[in-house]
DSSP file (Angstrom, degrees, kcal/mol; ACC not computed):
  #  RESIDUE AA STRUCTURE BP1 BP2  ACC     N-H-->O    O-->H-N    N-H-->O    O-->H-N    TCO  KAPPA ALPHA  PHI   PSI    X-CA   Y-CA   Z-CA
    1    1 A M    >         0   0    0      0, 0.0     3,-1.0     0, 0.0     4,-0.2   0.000 360.0 360.0 360.0 -40.5   -3.5   -5.6    4.6
    2    2 A L  G >   +     0   0    0    127,-1.0     3,-1.1     1,-0.2    46,-0.9   0.697 360.0  76.1 -70.4 -16.4   -6.2   -6.9    2.3
    3    3 A K  G 3  S+     0   0    0      1,-0.3    -1,-0.2    44,-0.2    46,-0.1   0.848  99.4  42.6 -63.0 -33.6   -5.3  -10.5    3.2
    4    4 A E  G <  S+     0   0    0     -3,-1.0    13,-2.8    42,-0.1     2,-0.5   0.373  94.6  92.5 -97.0   5.8   -7.0  -10.2    6.6
    5    5 A I  E <   -A   16   0A   0     -3,-1.1    42,-2.5    11,-0.2     2,-0.3  -0.888  63.5-167.2 -98.3 126.5  -10.1   -8.3    5.3
    6    6 A L  E     -AB  15  46A   0      9,-3.9     9,-2.6    -2,-0.5     2,-0.5  -0.861  23.4-152.2-121.7 146.6  -12.9  -10.7    4.4
    7    7 A A  E     - B   0  45A   0     38,-2.8    38,-2.6    -2,-0.3     2,-0.5  -0.965  18.8-160.7-109.4 133.4  -16.2  -10.7    2.5
    8    8 A I  E >   - B   0  44A   0      5,-0.5     3,-2.0    -2,-0.5    36,-0.2  -0.967  21.1-118.9-121.1 122.7  -18.6  -13.3    3.8
    9    9 A T  T 3  S+     0   0    0     34,-2.5    34,-0.3    -2,-0.5    -2,-0.0  -0.340  99.1  18.2 -60.3 131.8  -21.6  -14.4    1.6
   10   10 A G  T 3  S+     0   0    0      1,-0.2    -1,-0.3    32,-0.1    32,-0.0   0.337 107.0  93.2  89.7  -6.9  -24.9  -13.6    3.2
   11   11 A K  S <  S-     0   0    0     -3,-2.0    -3,-0.4     2,-0.1    -1,-0.2  -0.977  75.4-123.4-120.6 131.4  -23.5  -11.1    5.7
   12   12 A P        +     0   0    0      0, 0.0    19,-0.2     0, 0.0     2,-0.1  -0.374  68.7   6.5 -72.8 149.2  -23.4   -7.4    4.9
   13   13 A G  S    S-     0   0    0     16,-0.1    -5,-0.5    17,-0.1     2,-0.3  -0.306  91.3 -60.3  86.8-166.7  -20.2   -5.4    4.9
   14   14 A L        -     0   0    0     -7,-0.1    16,-2.7    -2,-0.1    17,-0.5  -0.823  42.4-149.5-119.9 159.6  -16.6   -6.5    5.3
   15   15 A F  E     -AC   6  29A   0     -9,-2.6    -9,-3.9    -2,-0.3     2,-0.5  -0.955   9.0-136.4-133.7 148.3  -14.9   -8.2    8.2
   16   16 A R  E     -AC   5  28A   0     12,-2.9    12,-2.4    -2,-0.3     2,-0.4  -0.890  30.2-117.9-102.6 133.1  -11.4   -8.2    9.7
   17   17 A L  E     + C   0  27A   0    -13,-2.8    10,-0.2    -2,-0.5     3,-0.1  -0.571  38.8 169.0 -70.1 123.6   -9.9  -11.6   10.7
   18   18 A V  E     -     0   0A   0      8,-2.9     2,-0.3    -2,-0.4     9,-0.2   0.817  57.6 -14.9-102.3 -46.5   -9.3  -11.6   14.5
   19   19 A S  E     - C   0  26A   0      7,-1.7     7,-3.2     2,-0.0     2,-0.5  -0.986  53.7-125.5-157.8 159.3   -8.6  -15.2   15.4
   20   20 A R  E     + C   0  25A   0     -2,-0.3     5,-0.2     5,-0.2     2,-0.2  -0.947  28.7 177.6-113.3 133.8   -8.7  -18.7   14.1
   21   21 A G  E >   - C   0  24A   0      3,-3.0     3,-1.1    -2,-0.5     2,-0.6  -0.601  48.5 -63.0-118.8-175.6  -10.4  -21.4   16.1
   22   22 A Q  T 3  S-     0   0    0      1,-0.3     3,-0.1    -2,-0.2    -1,-0.0  -0.630 120.8 -14.2 -73.9 117.5  -11.1  -25.1   15.5
   23   23 A N  T 3  S+     0   0    0     -2,-0.6    17,-0.8     1,-0.1     2,-0.3   0.690 130.8  69.2  62.6  22.3  -13.3  -25.3   12.4
   24   24 A M  E <   -CD  21  39A   0     -3,-1.1    -3,-3.0    15,-0.2     2,-0.4  -0.993  65.3-138.1-159.7 163.7  -14.1  -21.5   12.6
   25   25 A L  E     -CD  20  38A   0     13,-2.4    13,-2.7    -2,-0.3     2,-0.6  -0.954  17.3-137.4-121.4 144.7  -12.8  -18.0   12.3
   26   26 A I  E     -CD  19  37A   0     -7,-3.2    -8,-2.9    -2,-0.4    -7,-1.7  -0.920  31.3-177.6-100.3 123.2  -13.5  -15.1   14.6
   27   27 A V  E     -CD  17  36A   0      9,-2.8     9,-2.6    -2,-0.6     2,-0.5  -0.867  20.2-144.6-123.1 154.8  -14.2  -12.0   12.6
   28   28 A E  E     -CD  16  35A   0    -12,-2.4   -12,-2.9    -2,-0.3     7,-0.2  -0.978  24.3-121.5-120.5 128.3  -14.9   -8.4   13.4
   29   29 A S  E  >  -C   15   0A   0      5,-2.6     4,-1.4    -2,-0.5   -14,-0.2  -0.439   7.4-151.1 -67.8 135.0  -17.3   -6.3   11.4
   30   30 A L  T  4 S+     0   0    0    -16,-2.7    -1,-0.1     2,-0.2   -15,-0.1   0.624  95.4  56.8 -78.4 -13.1  -15.8   -3.1    9.9
   31   31 A L  T  4 S+     0   0    0    -17,-0.5    -1,-0.1   -19,-0.2   -18,-0.1   0.927 130.7   0.0 -81.6 -49.3  -19.3   -1.6   10.0
   32   32 A D  T  4 S-     0   0    0      2,-0.1    -2,-0.2     0, 0.0    -1,-0.1   0.447  89.1-119.0-125.0  -2.2  -20.1   -1.9   13.7
   33   33 A G     <  +     0   0    0     -4,-1.4     2,-0.2     1,-0.2    -3,-0.1   0.519  59.9 148.1  78.9   4.2  -17.1   -3.6   15.4
   34   34 A K        -     0   0    0     -6,-0.1    -5,-2.6     1,-0.0     2,-0.4  -0.517  40.8-137.4 -75.7 140.3  -19.1   -6.7   16.5
   35   35 A R  E     +D   28   0A   0     -7,-0.2    -7,-0.2    -2,-0.2    -9,-0.0  -0.814  28.9 167.7 -99.0 136.6  -17.2  -10.0   16.6
   36   36 A T  E     -D   27   0A   0     -9,-2.6    -9,-2.8    -2,-0.4     2,-0.3  -0.978  33.0-113.6-143.1 154.2  -18.8  -13.1   15.4
   37   37 A P  E     -D   26   0A   0      0, 0.0     2,-0.4     0, 0.0   -11,-0.2  -0.651  24.8-161.7 -85.4 147.8  -17.7  -16.7   14.6
   38   38 A T  E     -D   25   0A   0    -13,-2.7   -13,-2.4    -2,-0.3     2,-0.2  -0.961  10.4-151.0-124.6 149.3  -17.8  -18.0   11.0
   39   39 A Y  E >   -D   24   0A   0     -2,-0.4     3,-1.6   -15,-0.2   -15,-0.2  -0.578  32.9 -93.3-117.6 175.5  -17.8  -21.6   10.1
   40   40 A A  T 3  S+     0   0    0    -17,-0.8     4,-0.1     1,-0.3   -16,-0.1   0.759 119.5  62.8 -61.6 -26.5  -16.6  -23.8    7.3
   41   41 A R  T 3  S+     0   0    0      2,-0.1    -1,-0.3     0, 0.0     2,-0.2   0.712  86.3  90.4 -74.2 -19.0  -20.1  -23.8    5.7
   42   42 A D  S <  S-     0   0    0     -3,-1.6     2,-0.8     1,-0.1   -32,-0.1  -0.556  82.4-125.0 -77.9 140.1  -19.8  -20.0    5.2
   43   43 A K        -     0   0    0    -34,-0.3   -34,-2.5    -2,-0.2     2,-0.4  -0.781  36.6-177.7 -87.1 112.3  -18.3  -18.8    1.9
   44   44 A I  E     -B    8   0A   0     -2,-0.8     2,-0.4   -36,-0.2   -36,-0.2  -0.936   8.7-173.9-117.8 131.8  -15.4  -16.5    2.9
   45   45 A V  E     -B    7   0A   0    -38,-2.6   -38,-2.8    -2,-0.4     2,-0.3  -0.991  19.3-137.4-128.6 128.6  -13.2  -14.6    0.4
   46   46 A S  E >   -B    6   0A   0     -2,-0.4     3,-1.8   -40,-0.2     4,-0.2  -0.636  19.0-130.9 -77.4 139.3  -10.2  -12.6    1.3
   47   47 A L  G >  S+     0   0    0    -42,-2.5     3,-1.1   -45,-0.8    14,-0.3   0.752 106.7  67.5 -64.3 -21.5  -10.0   -9.3   -0.6
   48   48 A A  G 3  S+     0   0    0    -46,-0.9    -1,-0.3   -43,-0.3   -45,-0.1   0.713  97.8  53.3 -68.1 -19.1   -6.5  -10.1   -1.5
   49   49 A D  G <  S+     0   0    0     -3,-1.8     2,-0.3   -47,-0.2    -1,-0.2   0.431  91.2  94.9 -94.6  -0.2   -7.9  -13.0   -3.7
   50   50 A V    <   +     0   0    0     -3,-1.1    11,-2.7    -4,-0.2    12,-0.3  -0.704  48.8 174.2 -95.4 142.7  -10.3  -10.8   -5.7
   51   51 A S  E     -E   60   0B   0     -2,-0.3     2,-0.4     9,-0.3     7,-0.1  -0.935  24.9-124.4-140.1 166.1   -9.4   -9.3   -9.0
   52   52 A M  E     -E   59   0B   0      7,-2.9     7,-2.4    -2,-0.3     2,-0.2  -0.893  27.9-114.0-113.9 142.5  -11.2   -7.3  -11.7
   53   53 A F        +     0   0    0     -2,-0.4    48,-1.7     5,-0.2     2,-0.3  -0.535  38.4 173.2 -74.0 135.5  -11.5   -8.2  -15.4
   54   54 A T  B     -F  100   0C   0      2,-0.4    46,-0.3    46,-0.3     4,-0.0  -0.797  49.9 -98.1-128.5 176.8   -9.7   -6.0  -17.9
   55   55 A E  S    S+     0   0    0     44,-2.6    45,-0.1    -2,-0.3     3,-0.1   0.782 116.3  25.5 -66.3 -26.2   -9.1   -6.3  -21.7
   56   56 A G  S    S-     0   0    0      1,-0.4    -2,-0.4    43,-0.3     2,-0.1   0.330 126.4 -13.9-102.5-125.1   -5.6   -7.6  -20.8
   57   57 A D  S    S-     0   0    0      1,-0.1    -1,-0.4    -4,-0.1     2,-0.1  -0.444  79.2 -96.3 -77.4 154.3   -4.7   -9.4  -17.6
   58   58 A D        -     0   0    0     -5,-0.1    -5,-0.2    -2,-0.1    -1,-0.1  -0.433  37.9-135.3 -67.2 146.5   -6.9   -9.3  -14.6
   59   59 A I  E     -E   52   0B   0     -7,-2.4    -7,-2.9    -2,-0.1     5,-0.1  -0.909  19.4-114.2-108.9 130.3   -5.9   -6.6  -12.1
   60   60 A P  E >>  -E   51   0B   0      0, 0.0     4,-1.7     0, 0.0     3,-0.8  -0.258  24.3-118.6 -59.9 148.6   -5.8   -7.4   -8.3
   61   61 A L  H 3> S+     0   0    0    -11,-2.7     4,-3.1   -14,-0.3     5,-0.3   0.817 111.6  65.8 -58.6 -31.9   -8.4   -5.6   -6.2
   62   62 A S  H 3> S+     0   0    0    -12,-0.3     4,-1.8     1,-0.2    -1,-0.2   0.908 104.5  43.9 -58.7 -41.8   -5.5   -3.9   -4.2
   63   63 A Q  H <> S+     0   0    0     -3,-0.8     4,-2.0     2,-0.2    -1,-0.2   0.876 113.4  50.9 -71.1 -37.4   -4.5   -2.0   -7.4
   64   64 A V  H  X S+     0   0    0     -4,-1.7     4,-2.4     2,-0.2    -2,-0.2   0.930 110.9  48.2 -65.0 -45.0   -8.1   -1.1   -8.3
   65   65 A L  H  X S+     0   0    0     -4,-3.1     4,-2.7     1,-0.2    -1,-0.2   0.875 109.3  53.8 -63.4 -37.3   -8.7    0.2   -4.7
   66   66 A T  H  X S+     0   0    0     -4,-1.8     4,-2.1    -5,-0.3    -1,-0.2   0.913 109.7  47.6 -62.1 -42.5   -5.5    2.2   -4.9
   67   67 A K  H  X S+     0   0    0     -4,-2.0     4,-2.3     2,-0.2    -2,-0.2   0.883 111.4  50.2 -67.1 -38.2   -6.7    3.8   -8.2
   68   68 A V  H  X S+     0   0    0     -4,-2.4     4,-2.7     2,-0.2    -2,-0.2   0.922 109.5  52.4 -63.7 -42.6  -10.1    4.5   -6.7
   69   69 A G  H  X>S+     0   0    0     -4,-2.7     5,-2.2     1,-0.2     4,-0.6   0.884 109.3  49.0 -60.0 -40.0   -8.3    6.1   -3.7
   70   70 A E  H ><5S+     0   0    0     -4,-2.1     3,-0.5     3,-0.2    -1,-0.2   0.914 113.4  46.7 -65.3 -42.5   -6.3    8.3   -6.0
   71   71 A K  H 3<5S+     0   0    0     -4,-2.3    -2,-0.2     1,-0.2    -1,-0.2   0.894 121.0  37.1 -65.7 -39.8   -9.4    9.4   -7.9
   72   72 A E  H ><5S-     0   0    0     -4,-2.7     3,-1.0    -5,-0.2    -1,-0.2   0.341 107.3-120.5 -97.6   5.7  -11.4   10.1   -4.7
   73   73 A S  T <<5 -     0   0    0     -4,-0.6    -3,-0.2    -3,-0.5    -4,-0.1   0.862  68.8 -63.0  56.7  39.3   -8.4   11.5   -2.7
   74   74 A L  T 3 <S+     0   0    0     -5,-2.2    -1,-0.2     1,-0.2    -5,-0.1   0.808 112.0 117.8  54.1  35.2   -8.9    8.8   -0.1
   75   75 A R  S <  S-     0   0    0     -3,-1.0    -1,-0.2    -6,-0.2     3,-0.1  -0.795  79.7 -70.9-116.5 165.1  -12.3   10.1    0.8
   76   76 A P  S    S-     0   0    0      0, 0.0    -1,-0.1     0, 0.0    42,-0.1  -0.228  71.5 -80.8 -54.5 149.6  -15.6    8.2    0.5
   77   77 A A        -     0   0    0     37,-0.3    -8,-0.0     1,-0.1    -9,-0.0  -0.167  28.4-138.2 -58.0 142.1  -16.6    7.8   -3.2
   78   78 A S  S    S+     0   0    0     -3,-0.1     2,-0.5     2,-0.1    -1,-0.1   0.678  86.6  75.6 -74.1 -18.1  -18.3   10.7   -4.8
   79   79 A L  S    S-     0   0    0     10,-0.0    -2,-0.1     5,-0.0     3,-0.1  -0.842  79.3-137.5-100.2 127.7  -20.8    8.4   -6.5
   80   80 A E    >>  -     0   0    0     -2,-0.5     4,-1.8     1,-0.2     3,-0.6  -0.747  15.2-156.1 -82.2 110.3  -23.6    6.9   -4.4
   81   81 A P  T 34 S+     0   0    0      0, 0.0    -1,-0.2     0, 0.0    30,-0.1   0.818  87.0  50.3 -63.6 -32.5  -23.7    3.3   -5.6
   82   82 A K  T 34 S+     0   0    0      1,-0.2    -2,-0.0    29,-0.1    29,-0.0   0.798 117.7  38.5 -76.3 -26.7  -27.4    2.6   -4.7
   83   83 A K  T <4 S+     0   0    0     -3,-0.6    -1,-0.2     2,-0.1     2,-0.1   0.680  94.4  98.4 -96.2 -19.7  -28.7    5.7   -6.4
   84   84 A A     <  -     0   0    0     -4,-1.8     2,-0.1     1,-0.1    27,-0.0  -0.407  68.7-130.3 -74.4 143.0  -26.5    5.7   -9.5
   85   85 A D     >  -     0   0    0     -2,-0.1     4,-2.2     1,-0.1     5,-0.2  -0.380  31.9 -98.3 -83.5 171.0  -27.8    4.2  -12.8
   86   86 A N  H  > S+     0   0    0      1,-0.2     4,-2.3     2,-0.2     5,-0.2   0.849 122.1  53.3 -61.2 -36.3  -25.8    1.7  -14.8
   87   87 A K  H  > S+     0   0    0      2,-0.2     4,-2.4     1,-0.2    -1,-0.2   0.923 109.0  48.2 -66.2 -43.9  -24.5    4.4  -17.2
   88   88 A A  H  > S+     0   0    0      1,-0.2     4,-2.4     2,-0.2    -2,-0.2   0.891 111.5  51.0 -63.7 -39.4  -23.2    6.6  -14.4
   89   89 A L  H  X S+     0   0    0     -4,-2.2     4,-2.6     2,-0.2     5,-0.2   0.926 110.7  48.5 -62.5 -44.8  -21.5    3.5  -12.8
   90   90 A A  H  X S+     0   0    0     -4,-2.3     4,-2.2     1,-0.2    -2,-0.2   0.899 112.6  48.1 -63.7 -41.4  -19.8    2.6  -16.0
   91   91 A E  H  X S+     0   0    0     -4,-2.4     4,-1.4     2,-0.2    -1,-0.2   0.917 112.5  48.6 -65.5 -43.1  -18.5    6.2  -16.6
   92   92 A W  H  X S+     0   0    0     -4,-2.4     4,-1.0     1,-0.2     3,-0.3   0.930 114.2  45.4 -61.9 -46.0  -17.2    6.4  -13.0
   93   93 A F  H  X S+     0   0    0     -4,-2.6     4,-3.5     1,-0.2     3,-0.2   0.846 107.0  58.4 -70.4 -32.4  -15.4    3.1  -13.3
   94   94 A A  H  < S+     0   0    0     -4,-2.2    -1,-0.2     1,-0.2    -2,-0.2   0.828 103.5  53.9 -64.3 -30.6  -14.0    3.9  -16.7
   95   95 A A  H  < S+     0   0    0     -4,-1.4    -1,-0.2    -3,-0.3    -2,-0.2   0.814 115.8  39.5 -70.6 -29.8  -12.4    7.0  -15.1
   96   96 A V  H  < S+     0   0    0     -4,-1.0    -2,-0.2     1,-0.2    -3,-0.1   0.915 136.9  12.4 -82.5 -48.0  -10.8    4.7  -12.5
   97   97 A L    ><  -     0   0    0     -4,-3.5     3,-1.7     1,-0.1    -1,-0.2  -0.778  67.7-175.3-135.2  85.5   -9.9    1.7  -14.8
   98   98 A P  T 3  S+     0   0    0      0, 0.0    -1,-0.1     0, 0.0    -4,-0.1   0.783  81.7  50.0 -58.6 -31.0  -10.2    2.7  -18.5
   99   99 A D  T 3  S+     0   0    0      2,-0.1   -44,-2.6    -5,-0.0   -43,-0.3   0.099  76.8 138.7 -99.0  25.1   -9.5   -0.8  -19.9
  100  100 A Y  B <   -F   54   0C   0     -3,-1.7     2,-0.9   -46,-0.3   -46,-0.3  -0.357  65.9-102.1 -67.3 151.8  -11.9   -2.8  -17.7
  101  101 A D    >>  -     0   0    0    -48,-1.7     4,-2.1     1,-0.2     3,-0.6  -0.639  30.9-164.7 -79.3 105.6  -13.8   -5.5  -19.6
  102  102 A R  T 34 S+     0   0    0     -2,-0.9    -1,-0.2     1,-0.2    -2,-0.1   0.667  85.9  53.6 -67.8 -16.7  -17.2   -4.0  -20.2
  103  103 A D  T 34 S+     0   0    0      1,-0.1    -1,-0.2     3,-0.1    -2,-0.1   0.778 117.7  32.3 -86.4 -28.4  -18.7   -7.4  -21.0
  104  104 A R  T <4 S+     0   0    0     -3,-0.6     2,-0.7     1,-0.1    -2,-0.2   0.598 103.2  75.4-108.3 -13.4  -17.6   -9.2  -17.8
  105  105 A V  S  < S-     0   0    0     -4,-2.1    -1,-0.1   -53,-0.1   -53,-0.0  -0.898  71.8-160.4-101.0 112.6  -17.7   -6.4  -15.2
  106  106 A Y    >>  -     0   0    0     -2,-0.7     4,-1.7     1,-0.1     3,-0.8  -0.469  31.3-109.0 -91.1 159.7  -21.3   -5.9  -14.3
  107  107 A P  H 3> S+     0   0    0      0, 0.0     4,-2.5     0, 0.0     5,-0.2   0.855 120.7  58.5 -54.8 -34.8  -22.9   -2.8  -12.7
  108  108 A S  H 3> S+     0   0    0      1,-0.2     4,-2.2     2,-0.2     5,-0.1   0.852 103.2  52.8 -64.5 -33.0  -23.4   -4.9   -9.5
  109  109 A D  H <> S+     0   0    0     -3,-0.8     4,-2.3     2,-0.2    -1,-0.2   0.904 109.8  47.6 -66.6 -40.8  -19.6   -5.5   -9.4
  110  110 A I  H  X S+     0   0    0     -4,-1.7     4,-2.5     2,-0.2    -2,-0.2   0.900 110.8  51.7 -67.5 -40.5  -19.0   -1.8   -9.6
  111  111 A R  H  X S+     0   0    0     -4,-2.5     4,-2.5     1,-0.2    -2,-0.2   0.929 110.8  48.0 -59.6 -45.1  -21.6   -1.1   -6.9
  112  112 A K  H  X S+     0   0    0     -4,-2.2     4,-2.9     2,-0.2     5,-0.2   0.902 109.9  52.6 -63.9 -41.0  -19.9   -3.7   -4.6
  113  113 A L  H  X S+     0   0    0     -4,-2.3     4,-2.8     2,-0.2    -1,-0.2   0.933 111.0  46.6 -59.0 -46.8  -16.5   -2.2   -5.3
  114  114 A I  H  X S+     0   0    0     -4,-2.5     4,-2.6     2,-0.2   -37,-0.3   0.913 113.0  49.4 -63.8 -42.1  -17.7    1.3   -4.3
  115  115 A Q  H  X S+     0   0    0     -4,-2.5     4,-2.4     2,-0.2    -2,-0.2   0.932 113.0  46.7 -62.2 -45.6  -19.4   -0.1   -1.2
  116  116 A W  H  X S+     0   0    0     -4,-2.9     4,-2.6     2,-0.2    -2,-0.2   0.921 111.8  51.1 -62.1 -44.4  -16.2   -2.0   -0.2
  117  117 A Y  H  X S+     0   0    0     -4,-2.8     4,-2.7    -5,-0.2     5,-0.2   0.936 111.3  47.9 -58.5 -47.5  -14.1    1.1   -0.8
  118  118 A N  H  X S+     0   0    0     -4,-2.6     4,-2.7     1,-0.2    -1,-0.2   0.892 111.0  50.8 -62.1 -40.5  -16.3    3.2    1.3
  119  119 A I  H  X S+     0   0    0     -4,-2.4     4,-1.5     2,-0.2    -1,-0.2   0.934 112.2  46.9 -62.2 -45.8  -16.3    0.7    4.1
  120  120 A L  H  <>S+     0   0    0     -4,-2.6     5,-2.8     2,-0.2     4,-0.3   0.926 113.9  47.1 -62.8 -45.4  -12.5    0.5    4.1
  121  121 A I  H ><5S+     0   0    0     -4,-2.7     3,-1.5     1,-0.2    -2,-0.2   0.923 112.0  49.9 -62.8 -45.0  -12.1    4.3    4.0
  122  122 A N  H 3<5S+     0   0    0     -4,-2.7    -1,-0.2     1,-0.3    -2,-0.2   0.763 108.5  54.0 -66.3 -24.2  -14.7    4.8    6.9
  123  123 A A  T 3<5S-     0   0    0     -4,-1.5    -1,-0.3    -5,-0.2    -2,-0.2   0.442 121.4-109.3 -87.0  -0.6  -12.8    2.1    8.9
  124  124 A G  T < 5S+     0   0    0     -3,-1.5     2,-0.8    -4,-0.3    -3,-0.2   0.627  73.3 139.1  84.8  13.4   -9.6    4.1    8.4
  125  125 A I      < +     0   0    0     -5,-2.8    -1,-0.2    -6,-0.2    -2,-0.2  -0.828   6.7 147.9 -95.8 112.0   -8.0    1.6    6.1
  126  126 A T        +     0   0    0     -2,-0.8     2,-0.8    -3,-0.1    -1,-0.2   0.426  47.4  87.3-122.2  -4.5   -6.2    3.5    3.3
  127  127 A D        +     0   0    0      1,-0.1    -1,-0.1     2,-0.1   -61,-0.0  -0.867  48.9 173.9 -99.0 106.8   -3.3    1.2    2.6
  128  128 A F        +     0   0    0     -2,-0.8   -62,-0.1   -66,-0.1   -63,-0.1   0.328  31.5 124.7 -98.9   7.2   -4.6   -1.2    0.0
  129  129 A R        -     0   0    0      1,-0.1  -127,-1.0   -64,-0.1     2,-0.1  -0.313  66.0-110.7 -67.4 149.6   -1.4   -3.1   -0.8
  130  130 A D    >   -     0   0    0   -129,-0.2     3,-0.7  -128,-0.1    -1,-0.1  -0.450  28.6-115.6 -70.3 154.2   -1.3   -6.9   -0.5
  131  131 A D  T 3  S+     0   0    0      1,-0.2    -1,-0.1    -2,-0.1    -2,-0.1   0.860 115.8  48.2 -61.1 -36.4    0.9   -8.1    2.4
  132  132 A E  T 3  S+     0   0    0      2,-0.0     2,-0.6     1,-0.0    -1,-0.2   0.660  96.6  86.9 -78.9 -14.5    3.3   -9.8    0.0
  133  133 A Q    <   -     0   0    0     -3,-0.7    -1,-0.0     4,-0.1    -4,-0.0  -0.767  64.1-157.2 -96.5 119.6    3.6   -6.8   -2.3
  134  134 A T     >  -     0   0    0     -2,-0.6     4,-2.2     1,-0.1     5,-0.2  -0.474  34.6-104.7 -84.0 163.0    6.2   -4.1   -1.4
  135  135 A P  H  > S+     0   0    0      0, 0.0     4,-1.7     0, 0.0     5,-0.1   0.859 122.4  52.5 -57.2 -35.4    5.8   -0.5   -2.6
  136  136 A E  H  > S+     0   0    0      1,-0.2     4,-1.8     2,-0.2     5,-0.2   0.911 109.1  48.7 -67.4 -41.7    8.5   -1.1   -5.2
  137  137 A E  H  > S+     0   0    0      1,-0.2     4,-1.7     2,-0.2    -1,-0.2   0.874 108.6  54.6 -65.0 -36.6    6.7   -4.2   -6.6
  138  138 A E  H  X S+     0   0    0     -4,-2.2     4,-0.9     1,-0.2    -1,-0.2   0.891 106.8  50.6 -65.9 -38.0    3.5   -2.4   -6.8
  139  139 A K  H  < S+     0   0    0     -4,-1.7     3,-0.4     1,-0.2    -1,-0.2   0.888 111.6  47.3 -66.0 -38.5    5.0    0.4   -8.9
  140  140 A T  H  < S+     0   0    0     -4,-1.8    -1,-0.2     1,-0.2    -2,-0.2   0.779 106.3  59.3 -74.0 -24.6    6.5   -2.2  -11.3
  141  141 A A  H  <        0   0    0     -4,-1.7    -1,-0.2     1,-0.2    -2,-0.2   0.739 360.0 360.0 -74.0 -22.1    3.2   -4.0  -11.5
  142  142 A E     <        0   0    0     -4,-0.9    -1,-0.2    -3,-0.4    -2,-0.2   0.471 360.0 360.0 -82.4 360.0    1.4   -0.9  -12.8
């Protein structure tokens, strides 16, 4: 599911891939449902390609979002990312992912994670598994 959810630099929110055209993608905003074209000059990242730094191996965003969903009972996050101070963000994220790398994961990364999680939940997306990952593989990966 996360493979077709995109973050585009310079555009707020997340987008769902709708169609591919010649030298462009048609995306739909998860915030307002508007469709827009994006071009090769735009920096586009699939959420399936994002991971978080830990003390050991990096953890895919799909697993991090699943853990956030478990903590928040698949409801919007209890912490308001724009109002929370850095200490509150670190404490909240430590409850989700205790072994995250405190030197390489910045408060801005945690804010973005919470914003993305809230956007996905508000859009009705609660299955955070990668398309290639089956439920059995996800359990063995944890």
